[in-house]
Structure formats: structure tokens, C-alpha cells
N, C-alpha and C positions, 0 to 999 in steps of 0.2 A: 529513523523517525517512525514510530508505530502508528500515530494518529495524525496524519497531515490535515491541515485545515483547507488546503487547496482542493478544489473539486473540478474534475474534468467534465467533458460533455461528449455525447455521441449524437451525431446528426446524420441525416441521409446525405449521401454524396451525389446521388442522381435520382432520376425518376425510375431507373431500372431496379426492380426489386431484387435482382440477382447481384447487383453491385455491392461491394463491401461498403459498410458505413464509414463515415469520416469520424475518427476517434482522436480527440485532442485531450490528453491527460491534464493539461494546464499545470504541469509541475511548477512548484514554487510561485504560484500566482498569489498566494496569501503571504503577506510579509512575515507573519509569525513563523512560517515554515523555514524561511531563509535564516531568520535570526536564531532559531533553534539549532540549525545546522552549523552556523558560524560559531555559536557557543560550544557545540559539541566538538568541532575541529580544534578549537582553542584548548579545551580540556584534554583531548588526546595528545596534542603537541606538548602540553605541560607535563602530562604523565610520562611521555617518552623521554623527557629531559631529566627526570628524577634519577638519582644514582642507581637504585636497584634495577631500573629498566634501560638506562642510557647505554650500557654496554651491549645490549641486544639490538639497539636501534641501527637500522641501515638507512640507505638513502630513501627519501620520501618519493612516492610514486608520482605525485604532482606537487609542484611548488617547492618552496625552500623551507617552509615552516616559519618564516619571518614576515609573511604578508600582512599588510594592514587589513582592516575589515573590508575595504573595497576590493582588494586583491583576493581575499578569501571568497567573497561573493562571486567574483568572476570565475575562480577555479571551480566553485560548487556548481554554478550555472553550466559550465563547460563539461563537467565530469559526473555530476550526480545522475543517478538512474534509479530504477526500481527493480525489485526482484519479482514483480508481477504476481502478486497474490491478491488480486482485486476481490472484493466482497461487496455485498450490499446493493447490487443492482436490481434485485427483485425481493426486497424486504418482506419477510413473512410476519404475519400478525393479524390483528383485527382492527387496527386503527386506520385512519385516513391515509397515512403514508405507506401502508402495506399494499403490495400487489400480489402476494401469494397468501392464500388462506392457510389455516393450521393443518389442512389435509395434505400439504406438501405436494402440490401439483408440479413443483420444481424441486429437485433434490440435489442441490450442489451449494457451493459457497456463496452463490449470489443471494441466498435467502438470509444470510447473516445480517443483522441490523448494523453491526459495526465490526471493524477489523479487530481480530484478537491479538493478543500480545505474544504471538508465536506462529509457528508454521500452521497453515490451514489444512494440512492433510488429515490429522486426527479428527478435528471437528467435522470435516467433510465426510469422513467415514461414518461418524455417528449420525449425521443427517441421513446418509444412505441407509443405515441400519433402521432408523426410525421410519423412513419411507417404506422399506421392505416390510416392517411390521404392520404398517397401515395397509399395505397391499394384501398381505396374508390375512389380516383381519377382515378385509372386504370379501375375500374369496372363501373364507371358512364358514 
């Protein structure tokens, strides 16, 4: 799932400024996210049953492949996780929702306004390159 609707939250865990914050990703809190995953699992199960792929199919890691929707939802809640490529915590821009100006005072994936449809490494490198060019421009 590239663009989940669920939104997490970060709050203070205590009055101690050195204490780690409380981070709740709120996975699957938007019903649309769960329904998209259920449909995706169904598609994969159907693909694996087709003759060209069936001979390569081994045992499923979780479940039997015959679960009803409630059973699939339970499996997804128990086993779904993230690959932790969060972005967008410090959106860059000039609008009211932005917290970083176009001068890139923050130079990492947190300035991306939305998750990209791939790995965040290359766009992060380009953000760093842009920040480096801005710094060089200030010093020259």
C-alpha cells in the first residue's frame, strides 16, 4: 500500500525533554486501508492458483488461503507491518501546511509533501544535493 489513509501521531511521553516521544502509527485506522489490503490478498491468492504459477506455489506463510474476509482482516491485523519510509513530517513549501521554507532548513525525506511510489533513497539524495547547492550559493 503506497498511500495509506491512516494517520499516526507523535505526542510527548512525559515532561522530560530527553524522554523519547510516544509514537503511535495508527496502522489500519482508516477502513479503506484494510479493505485495500483484503482486496490485494485476494488478488494474490487468485494469481497463485492460476496454472502458470500454481506449480511454484509453496505453503502460505500465514493462513490457508481460504479465509473469509473476517479471517483475512484478522491475519492482516496480526501480521501487517511497514518498511518504515516515513515522509511528510516537515512539509516544505509556502502554504499554511508547510513547516519548512523553500530554503531547505531541513534536508531529508521529512520535507516531502507525500510518499513517493518507490524507495525514498534517491529523492532524499536529490534533496541533499539541492540543500548543498543552496549552501554553496550562500557562501559564494
